C-alpha positions in Angstrom: 8.5 -29.9 5.7 11.4 -27.7 5.1 12.5 -24.2 6.2 11.6 -21.5 3.7 14.0 -20.0 1.2 14.7 -16.3 1.3 12.2 -15.8 -1.5 9.7 -18.6 -0.7 6.6 -18.7 1.5 6.9 -19.6 5.2 5.7 -23.2 5.4 6.5 -23.9 9.1 7.7 -22.3 12.3 9.4 -23.5 15.5 7.5 -22.7 18.7 9.0 -22.8 22.1 7.0 -23.6 25.2 8.5 -23.5 28.6 7.8 -26.5 30.9 5.5 -24.5 33.2 3.8 -22.4 30.5 0.5 -23.0 28.8 1.4 -20.5 26.0 4.4 -20.2 23.7 7.1 -17.7 24.6 8.8 -17.6 21.2 8.3 -18.4 17.5 11.2 -18.8 15.1 11.6 -19.5 11.4 14.9 -21.4 12.0 15.3 -24.4 14.4 19.0 -23.4 14.8 18.2 -19.9 15.9 15.5 -21.2 18.3 17.9 -23.7 19.9 20.6 -21.0 20.2 18.2 -18.6 21.9 16.9 -21.3 24.3 20.5 -22.4 25.2 21.7 -18.8 25.7 18.7 -18.2 28.1 19.3 -21.6 29.8 15.6 -22.6 29.2 13.8 -25.8 29.8 10.9 -26.7 27.6 9.9 -28.0 24.2 10.6 -26.7 20.7 8.0 -27.9 18.2 7.7 -27.5 14.5 4.2 -26.3 13.4 2.8 -26.0 9.9 1.6 -22.6 8.8 -1.9 -22.0 7.4 -3.3 -25.5 8.3 -4.7 -26.6 11.6 -2.5 -29.2 13.4 -5.6 -31.4 13.7 -6.1 -31.4 9.9 -2.3 -31.7 9.3 -2.1 -34.8 11.5 -5.0 -36.5 9.8 -3.5 -35.7 6.3 -0.1 -37.2 7.4 -1.6 -40.3 8.9 -0.6 -39.4 12.5 -4.2 -39.4 13.7 -7.5 -40.9 12.7 -10.7 -39.7 14.4 -12.5 -42.7 15.8 -15.2 -41.4 18.1 -17.7 -38.5 18.3 -15.5 -36.6 20.8 -12.7 -36.5 18.1 -14.9 -34.2 16.1 -15.8 -31.9 19.0 -14.6 -28.3 19.1 -13.0 -28.9 22.5 -11.0 -31.8 21.2 -9.9 -30.0 18.0 -9.0 -26.8 19.9 -6.8 -28.7 22.3 -5.3 -31.1 19.8 -1.5 -31.8 19.9 0.6 -34.6 18.4 3.7 -36.3 19.6 4.4 -37.2 16.0 5.4 -33.5 15.2 9.0 -32.8 14.8 10.1 -31.6 18.3 13.1 -31.2 20.6 13.2 -31.3 24.4 15.4 -28.4 25.5 17.1 -28.6 28.9 20.0 -26.2 29.2 20.8 -27.5 32.7 21.7 -30.9 31.2 24.0 -29.6 28.5 
């Protein structure tokens, strides 16, 4: 995946989740901008790249990161809570920089 050009479609975004938050607190088009913001605010959390217009569950299967093997892997609860450590991500900890 690559970041979009100024005239191209958005193909992915960078999503920041604080360590204690279940929901994202920011979404960026640029990884550099996201990291700058997180460092300026002295945040601790994870910055993860997400594809746009494709569910992560489907994207992981297409990329060979995940293969459903049991009935539960096809359930709405599993799909709705799916995440993948294979995604491009960065652990942010401004306290350690």
